[in-house]
C-alpha positions in Angstrom: 3.1 -19.9 -10.2 4.4 -18.7 -13.5 7.1 -16.1 -12.8 9.2 -16.7 -16.0 7.2 -14.1 -17.9 8.9 -11.5 -15.7 12.5 -12.6 -16.3 14.4 -10.0 -18.4 15.9 -11.7 -21.4 16.9 -9.3 -24.2 18.7 -5.9 -24.2 17.7 -4.2 -27.5 19.5 -0.9 -26.7 22.5 0.2 -24.7 21.8 3.0 -22.2 24.8 4.7 -20.6 23.0 7.1 -18.4 19.3 7.7 -17.5 17.2 9.4 -14.9 13.6 8.6 -14.1 11.2 10.1 -11.5 7.9 8.6 -10.4 5.2 9.7 -7.9 3.5 6.6 -6.5 0.7 6.6 -3.9 0.1 4.9 -0.6 -3.0 2.8 -0.4 -5.4 1.9 2.4 -6.7 -1.7 2.6 -10.4 -2.3 3.1 -9.9 -6.0 3.5 -6.6 -6.5 5.2 -3.8 -9.0 4.4 -1.9 -10.1 7.5 0.3 -13.1 7.2 2.4 -14.2 4.3 4.8 -17.0 3.1 7.9 -16.7 1.1 8.5 -15.1 -1.3 6.0 -12.4 -0.3 2.9 -14.5 -1.0 -0.2 -13.4 0.9 -2.1 -15.9 3.1 -5.4 -14.2 2.0 -6.5 -11.8 -0.7 -6.9 -8.1 0.0 -8.3 -5.0 -1.6 -7.4 -1.4 -1.2 -8.3 2.2 -2.2 -5.4 3.8 -3.9 -4.8 7.2 -2.4 -3.9 10.4 -4.1 -2.2 12.9 -1.8 -0.2 10.5 0.3 2.6 9.6 -2.0 6.3 9.1 -2.5 8.3 10.8 -5.2 11.4 8.9 -6.2 14.2 9.7 -8.6 16.8 7.1 -9.7 19.9 8.1 -11.6 21.4 5.2 -13.5 25.0 5.3 -14.6 26.4 2.3 -16.5 29.6 0.7 -15.1 31.3 -2.7 -15.2 28.9 -5.5 -14.0 28.6 -5.9 -10.3 27.9 -9.0 -8.3 25.4 -7.2 -6.1 23.4 -4.1 -6.7 25.4 -0.9 -6.3 23.3 2.0 -5.0 23.2 5.1 -2.7 20.1 6.1 -1.0 18.9 9.6 0.0 15.6 10.2 1.8 14.3 13.8 2.0 17.7 15.1 1.1 19.8 13.1 3.6 21.8 10.0 3.1 20.0 7.1 4.8 22.3 4.1 5.3 19.8 2.6 7.8 17.3 2.1 5.0 19.8 0.4 2.8 19.6 -3.2 4.1 15.9 -3.4 3.2 16.5 -2.0 -0.3 19.6 -4.3 -0.8 17.4 -7.3 0.1 14.8 -6.1 -2.4 17.4 -5.8 -5.2 18.6 -9.3 -4.3 15.1 -10.7 -4.6 14.5 -9.1 -8.0 17.9 -9.7 -9.5 16.6 -12.8 -11.4 13.9 -10.6 -13.0 15.9 -7.4 -13.6 19.5 -8.6 -14.3 20.3 -5.2 -15.8 20.4 -3.5 -12.3 23.9 -5.1 -11.9 25.1 -3.1 -14.8 24.4 0.3 -13.2 25.4 2.5 -10.3 22.1 3.7 -8.9 21.4 6.9 -6.9 18.0 6.8 -5.3 16.4 9.9 -3.9 13.0 9.8 -2.3 10.7 12.0 -0.3 7.2 11.5 1.2 4.2 13.7 1.4 3.4 12.2 4.8 5.3 10.9 7.9 7.5 7.9 7.4 6.8 4.6 9.3 3.7 5.9 11.0 1.1 3.5 9.6 0.4 5.2 6.3 2.0 2.5 4.2 5.2 4.3 3.4 6.8 1.1 2.2 4.0 0.6 -0.3 4.5 4.0 -1.9 8.3 3.8 -1.6 8.8 0.4 -3.1 6.3 0.9 -5.9 8.1 4.1 -6.9 11.4 2.3 -7.1 9.7 -0.5 -9.2 8.3 2.1 -11.6 11.7 3.7 -12.1 13.2 0.3 -12.8 10.5 -0.4 -15.3 11.2 2.9 -17.0 14.8 1.8 -17.5 13.6 -1.6 -18.7 11.3 0.2 -21.2 14.3 2.2 -22.5 16.4 -1.0 -22.9 13.5 -2.8 -24.5 11.1 -0.3 -26.3 8.7 -3.1 -27.3 7.2 -3.4 -23.8 3.6 -2.3 -23.5 2.1 -0.4 -20.6 0.0 -3.3 -19.4 3.1 -5.5 -19.0 5.0 -2.6 -17.4 2.3 -2.1 -14.8 2.0 -5.9 -14.1 5.7 -6.4 -13.7 6.1 -3.2 -11.6 3.4 -4.6 -9.2 5.2 -8.0 -9.2 8.5 -6.3 -8.4 7.1 -4.0 -5.8 5.5 -6.9 -4.0 8.9 -8.4 -3.5 9.9 -5.3 -1.5 6.6 -4.8 0.3 3.4 -6.9 -0.2 1.1 -3.9 0.0 3.2 -2.1 -2.6 1.7 -4.4 -5.2 -1.5 -2.4 -4.8 0.1 1.1 -5.4 0.8 0.9 -9.1 -2.8 1.4 -10.3 -6.2 2.5 -8.9 -8.7 3.4 -7.6 -9.4 -0.1 -6.3 -6.8 -2.9 -6.5 -6.9 -6.5 -5.4 -3.9 -8.5 -4.5 -4.1 -12.3 -3.9 -5.8 -15.1 -5.7 -9.6 -15.0 -5.1 -12.3 -17.0 -6.8 -14.7 -14.0 -7.2 -12.1 -11.6 -8.7 -11.3 -12.3 -12.3 -7.6 -12.2 -13.1 -6.5 -12.0 -9.4 -3.1 -13.3 -8.5 -0.8 -13.8 -5.6 2.1 -12.4 -7.7 0.8 -8.9 -8.5 -2.1 -6.6 -7.9 -5.0 -6.2 -10.4 -7.5 -3.4 -10.8 -10.9 -4.3 -9.4 -12.4 -5.7 -12.6 -16.1 -4.8 -12.1 -18.2 -1.7 -12.4 -18.2 0.2 -9.1 -21.4 1.9 -7.8 -21.3 5.7 -8.1 -21.4 6.2 -4.3 -17.9 4.6 -4.0 -16.4 6.8 -6.7 -14.4 9.9 -5.7 -14.4 8.4 -2.2 -12.6 10.5 0.5 -10.1 9.4 3.1 -8.9 11.8 5.8 -6.0 10.5 7.8 -5.8 11.6 11.4 -2.2 11.7 12.5 -2.8 10.5 16.1 0.8 9.4 16.4 3.5 10.4 13.8 6.2 8.4 15.5 7.5 5.1 14.2 5.2 2.1 14.7 5.7 0.0 17.7 6.1 -3.1 15.6 7.2 -3.3 11.9 4.8 -4.9 9.4 7.4 -7.6 8.8 7.4 -8.6 12.5 3.6 -8.4 12.6 3.2 -10.7 9.6 5.7 -13.2 11.1 3.6 -13.4 14.2 0.8 -15.0 12.2 2.9 -18.2 11.6 1.9 -19.7 15.0 -1.1 -17.6 15.8 -4.0 -19.6 17.2 -6.6 -17.8 15.2 -4.6 -17.4 11.9 -6.4 -20.0 9.7 -9.8 -18.7 10.7 -8.7 -15.1 10.0 -7.4 -16.0 6.5 -10.8 -17.7 5.8 -12.7 -14.7 7.1 -10.7 -12.2 5.0 -11.3 -14.1 1.8 -15.0 -14.4 2.6 -15.1 -10.6 3.4 -13.5 -9.8 0.1 -16.2 -11.8 -1.7 -18.8 -9.8 0.2 -17.1 -6.5 -0.5 -16.9 -7.2 -4.2 -20.7 -7.4 -4.3 -21.1 -4.3 -2.0 -18.8 -2.2 -4.3 -21.0 -3.1 -7.2 -24.5 -2.8 -5.6 -23.8 0.4 -3.5 -24.8 -1.0 -0.1 -22.9 1.5 1.9 -24.2 0.4 5.3 -22.8 -3.0 4.7 -19.6 -1.4 3.4 -19.3 0.5 6.7 -19.9 -2.6 8.8 -17.4 -4.8 6.9 -14.6 -2.2 6.7 -14.7 -1.3 10.4 -14.8 -5.0 11.3 -11.8 -5.7 9.2 -9.9 -2.8 10.9 -10.7 -4.0 14.4 -9.9 -7.7 13.4 -6.4 -6.7 12.2 -5.7 -5.1 15.6 -7.3 -8.1 17.4 -4.8 -10.3 15.7 -2.0 -8.2 17.2 -3.6 -8.2 20.6 -3.8 -12.0 20.6 -0.4 -12.8 19.1 2.6 -13.8 21.2 4.4 -11.5 21.8 1.4 -9.2 21.8 1.1 -5.6 20.8 -1.4 -2.7 21.3 -0.9 -0.5 18.3 -3.8 1.9 19.0 -3.3 4.9 21.3 -5.9 6.3 23.7 -6.7 9.0 21.2 -7.4 6.3 18.5 -10.2 5.0 20.7 -11.4 8.5 21.4 -11.7 9.2 17.7 -13.5 5.8 17.0 -16.1 6.6 19.6 -16.6 10.1 18.3 -17.1 8.7 14.8 -19.7 6.2 16.0 -21.5 8.9 17.9 -21.5 11.3 14.9 -22.7 8.6 12.6 -25.7 7.7 14.8 -26.7 11.3 15.5 -26.4 12.5 11.9 -27.4 9.3 9.9 -24.0 9.8 8.3 -22.0 7.3 6.1 -18.8 8.1 7.8 -16.6 5.2 8.9 -13.0 4.4 9.9 -10.3 1.9 9.1 -6.9 1.4 10.5 -3.5 0.1 9.3 -1.0 -1.5 11.6 -0.6 1.7 13.7 -2.4 4.3 15.7 -3.5 6.7 12.9 -7.2 6.6 11.8 -8.3 6.7 8.2 -11.8 8.3 8.1 -13.7 7.1 5.0 -16.8 8.9 3.6 -18.5 9.5 0.3 -17.7 12.7 -1.6 -21.4 13.8 -1.2 -20.8 14.2 2.6 -17.4 15.9 2.3 -18.3 19.4 3.5 -20.1 18.4 6.7 -17.7 15.6 7.6 -14.6 17.7 7.1 -16.2 20.3 9.4 -16.8 17.6 12.0 -13.1 16.5 11.7 -11.9 20.1 12.1 -14.1 20.9 15.0 -14.3 17.6 16.9 -11.4 15.3 15.9 -8.4 17.4 15.1 -7.7 17.9 18.8 -6.9 14.2 19.1 -4.1 14.5 16.5 -0.5 15.5 17.2 -0.4 19.2 16.7 -3.9 19.1 15.3 -2.5 17.6 12.1 -4.5 15.5 9.6 -4.3 14.8 5.8 -7.3 15.2 3.6 -7.1 12.7 0.8 -9.2 10.9 -1.8 -9.0 7.9 -4.0 -6.5 8.2 -6.8 -5.4 6.3 -9.9 -1.9 5.1 -9.2 1.6 5.9 -10.3 2.5 9.1 -12.3 5.7 9.9 -14.1 7.2 13.2 -13.1 
């Protein structure tokens, strides 16, 4: 794998102080990646919808100082100093030091806030790490003005991946593939790429309403979950299945076969949770209300010939996916029949988005 293209080599300008702010989205995987090898290399390719309303806004203040041996930073989350988050960010900076040596020249103050609950299965690490990566690339662009946007996005995805694998899919949108796949031109284990083919109109402006069944922290972190795949009895078959499903989904997204989309996406969600149920140690990430919601969705779909479906991340919350043409009636169904299964009746209406935005 050629990572040398991402090593920062030349400082063309000297920047004493700089501040950058980026808003980057979460994403919801349609074909899941679950299992990885070092350094953050996926065992199978994945594809996700980039979200719009579920995002992280991060500001990094850079102040030049004498060169450090390790990254020097302070971290604030939603206005409060968060030292318990620092080890993960410190490990991230250590991983990217080879590619962004300039970070050792600055004192960094990182301030972040989410538009959704942290650590509840809405990929907060994806939006958070991608936001940091975009801020770093803004500084790199100031230091080296010759960089073009294509390279900036590619390197930002590459960097974000080293903090959180799914973060590689949050730089661009509306559909992003991460992981080498024979049917996806330009795909790579090192960074996410925009889905390179024309998408059928029914999958454009797609909607995702996230039911906040459980806003607490996940029972098991994604890192622990991925590690459980190393000795999982069904791991190799799962990796093969996921890659086959991505090939199928690529064709579905182009031909508009929404019934096949529904079947594949729901199967992927349940398979992800099945892998956790059959690992050792084992975990049940769904809550009783998760199952209530799934059964209500199935019932509604059958009774109304609807194209509603669900997917799940590694948590209890339910992502309800549906075409924009059915938005009015499905949002009414959610309000009248599903909100009661959410904590304090709370849910987030979202839709596909187009990736990171400077603020």
